[in-house]
N, C-alpha and C positions, 0 to 999 in steps of 0.2 A: 524382062526375065531372060536369063541365059538359056539358049536352046541347045539341049544336049540329049542325044539319043542314048537311052540306057543300053541298047544293044551294042553300041560302039564302045561303051564303057565295060562291057563284058560282065556286068554284075559286080565290078570291083570299084573301090574308091567311093567318093561321095562328092556331091555339090549341093549348094544351098542358095536360095534367093528369098528375100523378104521385102515387103513394101506395103504401103497403104492403098487400099482399093475401096472407094466409097465408104470411108470411115471404118473399115475393117482392116486390122493387121493380118496380112497373109504371109505364111511361111511355107515354102515349097522346097523339098529337097530329095536327093537320092542318097541313101545311106545303107551300106552293106546289102545292096540288092533290094531295098525297100523304098518305094515311093511314098513320101510323107507330105501331107498337106495340113497346115495348122491355121486356124482362124481365131482371132481374138477381138472381142468387142464388148465393152462395158463389163469387164471382169469375167466374161464367159469364154472359156477356151474349148475349142473342139478340135479333135485330131482325127484324121483319116489316114489309114495306112493300107497299102496294097502290095502284096508280093507278086511280081511279074512271073506268071507260071512258067514261061519258057526258061527262066533263070533259076528255078527253084532247086533243082538237083545240084547245079554248080554252087549255088549259095550254101547249101547244106554241107557239101564236101569242103568248101573253103573255110567256113566259119567253125564248124564243130565236128565234122567228120562222121557223126552218127545220128544227129537229130537234135532239135532245139525248139524252144518257144520264146517269145518276146512280149514284154508289156512296157508301155510308156505312159507317163502322166505326172501330175504334180503330187509330190509326197513330202510332207513336212516343209512346205514352202519352196521346194526345189524341184526342178524338172529332172526326172529320173527315167532311164530305160533299163528294164530288167530282162536278162536273157538266161535261159537254162539249158544246160547241155546234158543229154542222156545217151545211153548206150545204143538204143534202138532208133531206127529211122522213123520220123514222124512228120506231121504237118507243121506249118508256121502260123498258128493262130495269133490274133492280136486282141488287145483289150485296152480300155481307157478308163481313167478314174481320177477323181480329185479327192485327196485325203487331207484332213485338217492336221496342223502341227501336233507333234507329241502323241500321236495315236497310231495304232496298228491298222493296216489296211488289208482286208481279205479280198482276193480276186479269184474268180472261177475261170479257168482257161480250158478250152476243149481242144483235143488233138484228134486227128483222123486215125493215127496209129499210136500204139504204145511206145513211149520214148525209152522204156526200160529203166534200170536204176539211174538216178540222177547223180552226176558226179561233179558238176561245176556250175557256179552261178556267176553271171557277169552283170555288174551294175555300171551304167553310164549316167553321170550327172552333168547336166548343162547349167550354164549361168546365162539366162536370157536377158535379165535386167540387173537387179542388185545382187550382190554376193550374199549367200545364205549358207553357211557351213551346216553340214548335216552329219550327225553321228549315227552310224548304222550299227545296231547291236547284232542282229542276225537276220537271216531269211529262212522261213520255214515253208516247206512244200509238202502237202498231203496228196498222195497219188490216189487214183480211183479205187485201188484195192485197200486203201487205208494206211499204207506205209507212210510214215512221217520222215522226211529228210530235213535235217537242220544244218544250216550253213553259218557257222560263227563268223562274224566280221570284226566287231569291236574296233572300229576306226572312224576317224573324221574324214569326210569327203568334202573337199573345198575346191572352188573354181570349177573348171571343166575337167572331168576326170573319169577314167574307166578303171574299175577294179574287178578282179576275179578272185573267187575263193572257193575252196573245196568243201565237200561235206565233212562234218565233224568226226565221222567214224573213220577208223583206220582201215585203209584199203591196201590191197597188194601194191607194192611199191611201184607206182607209176606204170601200170601195165598198159595204159593207153598213151599213144603219142601226144595227144592233146594235153594230158596231165604232165608228161615229161617236159613238154614245151612250157607249160604254165609254171612249173617249178624253176626252170632255167630263167624264164623272164622275171619271175618274182625276185630271185636272188640277184640277178643283174641289176634290177632297179634298186634293191636295198643296198647293194655294194656301192652304187653311185651316190645314194642318199646318205649313207653312214660310212664315212671314210676316216682313216686314222691320221693323227698328227702327233708330233713330238712336242710336248709342252716344255720339257726340260731334259737335258741330256742325262741318260741313266735312269730316267723315270719310266714307269709303265706308260705306254702310249694311250691317247685318249681320243675322244670324238673331235673331229675337225670342225669346230665352230668356235667363234669368239664371243658370242653373246647368246643369252637365252632366246632372243628374238629370232635367231637363225634356226632354232630347233623346230622340227616337225611337230605339228599340233598333237600328234599321238604320244609324244614323250614329254610334253610340257605339263606343268601343274594345271589341273583342271579348273582351279579358281585362284583368286589372289591369295598368296601365302606369304611366307617370310621373304622380305627383300633385303634384309640384312641379318647379322648374326649377333645382335645386341639386346635381345629381350632380357628383362630383369627376372632372375629366378626367385622363387620363394626363399626365405631365410633358412639355410640348412642348420637347424637348431642343434642337432646332435653333433655335427662336425664342429660348430662354433664352440660347443661346450667341452669337447674331448680332443681337439687337434694336437694338443701339447703332450698327450699321454703316450708312453711307449706301447701300451697294449693296442691302442687305435692305430698307431703308426704301423705296427706289424700286421694288424688286421687288413689294412688297405692293400697289402701285397697279395692277399688271398681273395678279397671280395670288393676291392675298390674299382676304380676306372681302368686299371692296368694290371689285370691278374695273370699276365702271361710272361712276365720278366723274371720271376723268382724261380730258382732251381735248387735242388739238393746239392750240398757241398760235401764231397767225399775227401777232398784234399784242397788245402788253401793254395791259390796261385802265388807264385813268387813275388808278384807285384803288390801283394797285400800281406805284409809281414806281421800278422797278428800272432802273438805268442800265447801259449797256454796260461802263463802267469797273468797276462793282461785281462783275460776274461774269466778267470777261475771263479771270482766272486759272483758272477752273474749266471752260473750254470747250476747252482744248487750243490748240496753236499754229496760226497761219495762218488764224484765223477770228475772227468776232465775233458778238455777239448777233443783230444784224439778219440776217446771213447764215444763222445756224443756224435762225432762225425761217422764213426763206424756204425753206430746204431741208427743213423739217418735222421738225426734231430738238428743238424746244422744246415742252414740255407744261405744262399748268397744272391745278391743282385749286383750286376756289373753293367754300368752305363758306358762301356768303352766306345760305343758308337758316337758319343759326344766329344771324344778326345780331339782337341784342336779345331773344333767347330768355331769359325770366326764369330765374334760378338759385334753387334752394331751399336747404334746410339738411339735413344728415345728422347725427344725434345732437346737434342743437342748434348745429352749426358751419356757418357760411356756406360755400357752394360757389360755383364760378365756371365760366362758359362763354365760350369765344372763338369767333370766326368768321374763321379764318385763310385766307390764300391761300398757295399753295406753287408755286414754279416749278421744273421739272425739265428735265434735259438728257440726251439719249441720246448716250453717248460713242462713240468710235470702236470700242470693244469690244462695242457693242450694248447695254450696260447702262444703266439709267436711274438717275440720281442727283439729289438735291435741290441747287439752287444758290441759292435765295433763299426766305425765309419772312417773311411779315408776319402778325401775330397779330390784326389787326382789319380791318374794311372801310373804315376812315377813316385815311388816311395823315396823318402829322404828327410833331412832335417826340416825342410820347409813344407813337408806334407805329413803332418802328424796323424796318428790313429786316434780318433776321438772315442771316448768311452762313456757309458752311463754314469760313471763316478766322477767325471769332470765337472767343472763349474756349470751351474744351471744354464747360463746363456751360451757357453761354449757348446754344450751338448744340443741345446735347442736349435742353435744356428746350423750345426752340422746336419741335423735331421732335416732342417728346412732346405738346405742345399740338395739333399737327396730328393726331397719332394719337388723341387724345381727341375731337377734332371728328369724325374718321372713325368712331370708335365710335358716336357718335350717328347719324351719317348712315347707317351700315351697319345698326345694330340697328333703328332706327325707320322709316327710309325704304326702303332697299334690301331689307331682310329683312321687317320687319313689314308695311309698306304694299304694296310691289310684289310680294310673293309671298303672304303669309298673308291679308291683307285682300282682295286681288283674287281670290285662290283661293276664298275664301268667297263672294264675289259671283258668281263663275262657277258655283259649286256650287248656291247657292240659286236662281239664275236658271234653271239646268238643271232642277232639281226642280220648279220652278213652271211652266215653259213647255213642256217637252218630255215627252211620254208615254214609257213604258218601251219601247215598240216602235219609237220613232224612231231611225234610225241614228246621229244625233248623240248622243242619250242613251246608247246602247250604247257608243259610242266614248269618251265623256268620263267616264262615271260612275266607272270605276276610278281616274281621276286626282283624285277628290275623296275618296278613302278616308280616313276619320278626320279630315278637315280641319275639319268643323264641331265635332267634339269638342275638338281641340287649340286651336282659336280660342276656344271658349267657356271652356275652362280658362284660357287666357291672360287673358281679360277678368276672370276670377275671382281670379287670384293674381299675375299679372305686371304688367299695365298699369292695374289698378284703383287708386283712392286707397288708400294704405297698403300697396300691393303691392311686389313686388321692385324695380321701376323706381324707385319712390318712395324706397326704402331705400338704393339703391346708386349712383344717378346724380345729377349736379348739377342737372339740369333738373326732376326730380320729375314728378309727374303734370301739373302746370300747363304746364311746358315741353313735355312729351310731346304734349299735346293740340294746342298751337299748332304744334309742329314738323310733325306729321303733316298738319295742315290746310294748311300752306304747301307741304309736299311734294306733296300731291295736286294743288294748283294748278299745279305744274310738270310733272306727268306728261303725256306725249304718247303717242299710239299708236306713233309711230316709236321712242320710247325703249323700248317693250315688245317690239319686233320686232328681234331681234339684228342682222340684216344692215343694217337702216336705222340702228340705233343706232351701230354701229361706223362706218358711213360718215359720219354726222352729227358724230361726235366726232373724226373725222380719224384713226382708229386702225387703218387698213387695212394700213399698211406696217411699223409698229414691230415689231422681232423679239422673240422670247421672250414673246409675249402668248398664253399657253396658254389662258386663258379664251376668247379670241376663236377660236383655232384649233380647240379641241375643241368649243366651242359651235356654231360654224358647221357642223361635220360633223354634229352631232346635230340642228341646226335643219333641215338639208336632208333628213336621214333621216326626221324626223317629218313634214316637209312632203309628202314622197312618199307616206308612209303615210296621211295624213288626206285627201288630195285625192280619195279615192273617195267622200267625202260629198256630199250634195246639199242645197240650200237649200229654200225654200218659205215659206209664210206663218208656220209655227211657228218656223222659223229667224229670221225677221224679228222676231217677238215676243220671242224669246230675246235677240237682239242689243239690242233696245230696252230690255229689262229690265236688261241689264248697263250700257248707256249711262246710264240714269236713276239707278240705284241705286249703281253702282260709281263713276261719274265725274260724278254730280250734274248730268247734262244739259249739261255744259260743251262746247260745240262746238269751242272753241279747242284741246281735247285731240286732236282728230282721230280719236277713237274712233268707229267707224261705228255708227249707230243702225239700220241695215238692211244686209242682205247680198244684193245683186242678182245677182251672177254667181258661178259656181263658183270663179273665181280669188279673189274677195273672201272667200268662205266658207273656202276652203282656207288663206288667210293668217291669218284670224281663228282658225280651229281650231288652226293651228300655234302661234300665240301663246299660246292658252289651255293647250295641252298642254305647251309649252316652259316657261311660267311655273310650272306646277304640278309639274314634274319637274326638268328640267335647271337652270333658273334658281334654283330653291330649293336644289338641291344645291350650286350654285356659291357661294351666299352663306351656306349653313348648315353644310356639311361642314367648313369650316375652324374651326368653333367647338369641335370635340370631338376627342379622340384626341391622338396624339403630334405632329400637325402643327397643333395649335390655335394660332391667332394671338391669342387672347384671354388673353394673359399680361400682368399688370401688371409693368413699366410700358410694354409694347409697345402695349397698348390699354386705358388707364385709363378706368374708367367715371365718374370724377369728378375734380375738381381742387380742392384746398383752399386755394390761394393765387391771387390774380388774376394775369393774364398780366403779364409784366415790361414795364415802360414805358421801360426803358433797358438798355443793355448793361453788362457788367462787374459785375453785382450778384448773380449766381447762383453758388452754391457747392453742394457735395455735400449738406449737411444741408438747405438750402433746397429742393433738388430732391426729396429724400426726403419732406420735410414737405408738398410739393405733391401727391404721389401719394395715392390713396385708401387707406383702411384695409382696405376690403373688395374682393374680386374681384367682377366682374360676374356676371350670371346665366349658368349653365351648363346647357344642356338635356340631358336624359337621352337615351341612345341607344335607340330603339324597335326592336321587331321590324320587319323590312323586307319590303315588296313592291317589288321593283326594277323599273325601267323595262323594259317588254316582258313582264312577268309578269302575265298576265290569268287569274287563278284562276277567275273567274266567266265561263263560256262563254256570253255573251249573243248572240253571232252564231252562227247555226247553218248558214248557207249555205256552200257550198264556197269561193266566191271570197273573202269576207272572212276566212275562216279561213286561206286560202292567203296573203293579204296579211299577216296577223299573223305567220305563220311566216317570211315574207320579212323582215319588220321585225325579228324576233328574230335572224335570221341576220345582218342588217346590224349589229345591236348587238354581236353576238359578234365580228364583224370589227373594229369600233371598239375594243372591249375589248382585243383582241390587239395592235392598233396602238399603243394608249396604254401598255400594259404593256411592249411592246418598247422604246418611247422612254424610259419611266421606269427601265428596267433599267440604263441607263447615265447617268442624270441624278443630279447631286449633290443637288439639291432637287427632289423629285418633285412634280408637279402631278397629283393623282389624283382631284380633287373631281368631275370629270365622267366618270370611268370608269363605264360602265354597271353595273359590279359595286358601285358606291357611290352610284348615282343612284336615289333612290326614285321610284316611280310617282306619288306624291301628297305633299301637305304634311301630314305626320302627326307632326311634331316641331318 
């Protein structure tokens, strides 16, 4: 055994020796001013700990500053040391125990003096033999006066590790130096563990890992889930029966997978030369195009972001992409129907305006080209960019800039559940070269990279905030817009819930991290780089929570199940013939040959944590817990309202029902 005088060590550092002595495993060590002796024989472990009295005051000052106690023993099959930091000076009592797996362990620890309010817990886990990861939910301490202190942890402890965490109640901001140091150390460790990288030029930055195997256990899927994106959905019977109809075509712009691209049209763009005479027969009697535009009943969808996106090949066959424009009219019955389609951004003899009065296959093919363009817009911009990629930016920025004790961290972290895993998986099998997008879509990886870069350049803060977006697109009055109606109810409910948060320097650093890495410091986006008022913070938090829950549900839930809109030919992922350059040349076989051979990617349905379900109780104060209960109650009322409406609806819009809205982006 190494001979080392503790006095020479000054109570600092540690040393260890172990060996066999007459059939007994002996462990002797000096750790943080404590002499530790361990004996192991035939499954029985004994620990003796002694604090050298002459070092006690030095130890207290060096370790905690004000007072502490420590416990060590086996807990859930792992060797754990527990320490507690208080505000008052006290003794250093010890305890030992053996706890069976998956059970709570109660310990009684006696102190010579009152420690005062408990502010910090430190856990040290050893790995003496085999690895045994341990998930720590929380630590609860009951003081002699009955005061209960709860220290939320909610993380996996693996290998040899020391973790510290603060009491769940909100304290004055780091009034003790040990708490300030704890915050600095926690953020430094997080910033080393969660670093940024550029996946593609002009894209939002993402987490710097190449495989889900590199992810920290605390952000991985907790069980075996989807390893690919090719689960077979149930047959979408309604879509299969109605995809050819103009009524259903118009309905999907309001309540389908991509309800954010349509806008009111007050004046036709020069690149879309639709004349009043062309569409007069489709507007009803006693009106004309100019009048309908003035009265707000004409709408337009413009896929200019697809212009000149390069198309690739699938199985050696050239594919094609169009950038169409579509004009729609709200009829006297309130329904939205297409009245004119142009399949390019450049008008001319080879880019005719297709009309409902054209030959059946001409008109059907023109609508199918619009649906193909909508597939790209939805999958890569509305879904991938505006929910998944932004959700990852919000998650990484939160982990890097907000300590676990910060109210904003507690508020947001449930809304990032599994997001880093699903996005890392997507970069591995979905949007990577040779991945699923390469195999089933006309644009391939090259088109994907360019399209998302263009899409990010068009994103504005207003477009991410539902009330502003609805207003700017002129969509406040059109009837039967369930995405708007249900979304606005949920936006306001979330806004009321999150406005209890407060800003501060860390909130500003967090906002700047999002502005720089998510929006590439583009001031024209309107994304705030700092949050100066409670109102600014409340709006920004609402946008983050809404994006990661409600907005993702709106654009994801229509991909799976019996209401899936991703049915060929309703949403073809590729087109095998170029867009028609003249009318009267399309027939059934040509239409079928244009459609893709393969269906697009179909995500698997995961296990769900629904909006309002917060299984991790990070807030311990009475008021935040009351606010969460109120939030859940309001969500239940919204659920009842939507289910009552859907009970009598022919085509149910249930994507934003809280029963189908996940808390986070995990699929």
